[in-house]
C-alpha positions in Angstrom: -0.3 -0.3 0.1 1.3 3.5 -0.9 2.1 5.9 1.9 2.6 9.4 1.3 3.7 12.1 3.3 2.0 15.5 4.5 -1.0 13.8 3.4 -4.4 14.7 5.6 -6.4 11.5 6.4 -9.2 12.0 4.1 -6.5 12.1 1.2 -4.9 9.1 2.7 -8.4 7.2 2.6 -9.1 8.6 -0.3 -6.3 6.9 -2.3 -7.0 3.3 -0.4 -10.3 4.0 -1.2 -10.1 4.1 -4.9 -7.7 1.8 -5.2 -9.5 -0.8 -3.2 -13.0 0.0 -5.4 -10.4 -0.5 -8.7 -10.4 -4.1 -7.5 -13.5 -4.4 -6.1 -15.3 -3.1 -9.2 -13.3 -5.4 -11.5 -14.5 -8.3 -9.1 -17.8 -7.7 -9.7 -17.5 -7.2 -13.8 -16.0 -10.8 -13.3 -18.6 -12.0 -11.1 -21.4 -11.1 -13.4 -19.8 -13.1 -16.3 -20.4 -10.3 -19.1 -16.7 -10.9 -20.7 -15.3 -14.3 -20.8 -13.0 -15.8 -17.8 -10.6 -15.5 -20.2 -10.6 -11.6 -20.2 -9.2 -11.8 -16.1 -6.4 -13.1 -14.5 -6.1 -14.2 -10.8 -4.2 -11.5 -8.5 -3.3 -10.9 -4.7 -4.5 -7.9 -3.1 -4.6 -7.1 0.2 -3.9 -10.9 0.9 -7.4 -11.8 -1.1 -7.4 -13.6 -4.2 -8.8 -10.7 -6.8 -9.5 -10.5 -10.4 -7.6 -7.7 -12.8 -8.6 -7.6 -16.4 -6.2 -8.6 -19.1 -7.5 -6.3 -21.5 -6.0 -3.0 -21.6 -9.1 -1.1 -22.3 -11.1 -2.5 -19.7 -8.6 -2.0 -17.5 -7.8 1.5 -18.0 -11.6 2.1 -18.3 -12.0 0.8 -14.9 -8.7 2.4 -13.2 -9.4 5.6 -15.1 -12.8 6.3 -13.6 -12.4 5.4 -9.9 -9.1 7.6 -10.2 -10.9 10.3 -11.1 -13.2 10.3 -8.3 -10.0 10.7 -6.1 -10.3 14.4 -5.9 -14.0 14.4 -5.1 -13.7 11.6 -2.1 -11.2 13.7 -0.5 -13.7 16.5 -0.2 -16.5 14.2 0.7 -18.4 15.1 -2.3 -19.0 11.7 -3.7 -21.9 9.5 -1.7 -22.2 6.2 -3.6 -20.5 4.7 -6.8 -22.5 2.3 -8.4 -21.6 -0.6 -11.0 -24.9 -0.4 -13.1 -26.5 -3.8 -15.3 -28.5 -2.9 -17.7 -30.6 -3.8 -20.8 -30.5 -2.6 -24.2 -33.1 0.2 -23.7 -30.7 1.6 -21.0 -33.1 0.0 -17.9 -30.9 -1.0 -14.9 -31.6 -4.8 -14.3 -29.1 -4.9 -11.4 -27.0 -2.2 -9.5 -24.1 -3.0 -6.7 -23.9 0.0 -5.0 -20.7 1.1 -2.4 -22.3 3.8 0.0 -19.1 5.8 1.5 -19.5 8.6 4.2 -15.9 9.8 5.1 -15.7 11.9 8.3 -14.8 15.2 6.9 -13.2 16.6 10.4 -11.0 13.5 11.5 -7.7 14.6 12.1 -5.5 11.9 13.6 -3.6 9.5 11.8 -5.6 6.7 10.1 -4.1 2.9 10.8 -4.0 2.2 7.6 -3.6 -2.0 8.7 -7.3 -1.6 10.4 -8.5 -0.2 7.2 -7.3 -2.6 5.5 -7.9 -5.2 7.0 -11.6 -3.9 6.8 -11.7 -3.7 3.5 -10.0 -6.9 2.8 -13.5 -8.5 4.2 -15.6 -7.0 1.5 -13.3 -8.6 -1.0 -14.3 -12.3 0.6 -17.7 -11.1 1.0 -18.2 -10.5 -2.7 -16.8 -13.1 -4.0 -19.4 -15.3 -2.4 -21.9 -13.1 -3.3 -23.2 -14.7 -7.0 -26.0 -16.2 -5.6 -27.8 -13.0 -4.4 -27.0 -11.5 -8.2 -29.4 -12.3 -11.2 -28.6 -13.6 -14.4 -27.9 -10.8 -17.7 -29.3 -11.2 -20.8 -26.9 -11.3 -23.6 -27.6 -8.0 -24.5 -26.4 -6.3 -21.0 -24.0 -3.9 -20.4 -22.7 -1.8 -17.8 -21.2 1.1 -16.7 -19.6 2.9 -13.5 -21.5 6.0 -11.9 -21.1 8.2 -9.1 -23.9 10.3 -7.1 -22.4 13.2 -5.6 -23.4 14.8 -2.8 -22.8 18.0 -4.5 -22.0 18.1 -7.7 -18.4 19.5 -9.3 -18.6 22.6 -11.3 -17.6 22.2 -14.6 -14.7 24.1 -15.9 -13.5 24.5 -12.5 -11.0 20.9 -12.8 -9.6 18.3 -15.4 -11.5 15.9 -13.1 -15.1 17.7 -12.8 -15.4 17.9 -16.8 -15.1 14.2 -17.0 -18.2 13.7 -15.5 -21.4 13.7 -17.6 -25.2 12.8 -16.9 -25.4 9.0 -17.6 -28.1 7.9 -19.9 -29.5 5.4 -18.0 -32.7 5.1 -16.9 -33.6 5.5 -13.9 -36.8 3.1 -11.9 -39.8 4.6 -10.4 -40.1 2.6 -7.8 -38.2 2.1 -4.8 -35.5 -0.7 -5.5 -35.5 -3.6 -3.4 -31.9 -3.6 -1.4 -30.0 -6.9 -0.4 -27.2 -5.5 1.9 -24.1 -7.6 1.2 -21.1 -6.2 3.5 -21.1 -2.8 5.5 -18.3 -1.3 8.0 -18.9 1.6 10.3 -15.9 3.1 12.1 -13.9 6.2 12.4 -13.6 8.1 9.8 -14.4 5.7 7.0 -18.1 4.1 7.0 -19.1 1.9 3.8 -21.9 -0.3 2.3 -22.2 -2.6 -0.1 -25.6 -3.7 -1.6 -27.3 -5.1 -4.2 -30.7 -3.1 -5.6 -33.0 -4.5 -7.7 -36.1 -3.0 -9.5 -39.4 -3.5 -7.3 -41.1 -6.6 -7.9 -43.9 -4.9 -10.3 -41.3 -2.8 -11.6 -39.7 -5.8 -12.9 -43.3 -6.9 -14.5 -43.6 -4.1 -16.6 
């Protein structure tokens, strides 16, 4: 794990979180079988077996998207990061949601070992969560979507200009939520859960 001097606790946590999300999102995409299993290779991260995308464009998309959130995570602007799977009509079928809560007033040194241990448990739980998710039709697509507490102003930074509104449609009814894993500690709270359309909406 990379350590940097003169870094605020929020910057330290955000950097670890970005690295974790890159691995976790790759695991989610592998889990859903969107691509052949040969598109991934097994690697170790935080002493847990995880997946790494072999295709350069897939690896770059995940890395660049999550890394682009770093300055906004440091400021506590990011509420959720979701991996959304949707059909050819842009209707969401399933969402893996990472909900973040970072204490912006936390000023003590972050115990990286403790934080890494907690995040490692998310990866272990994620690897066994296939039974909680649902199968996807052959024409399914996916995207990474970030939900901001306050929208970054365009033109203020290169990272802000990269984020655009999604074309994916929204569900009209509250989703069905299936918890996968959560942690609540200082200075970071994290929840991972699945969202599916309500029963009435899925029949439409």
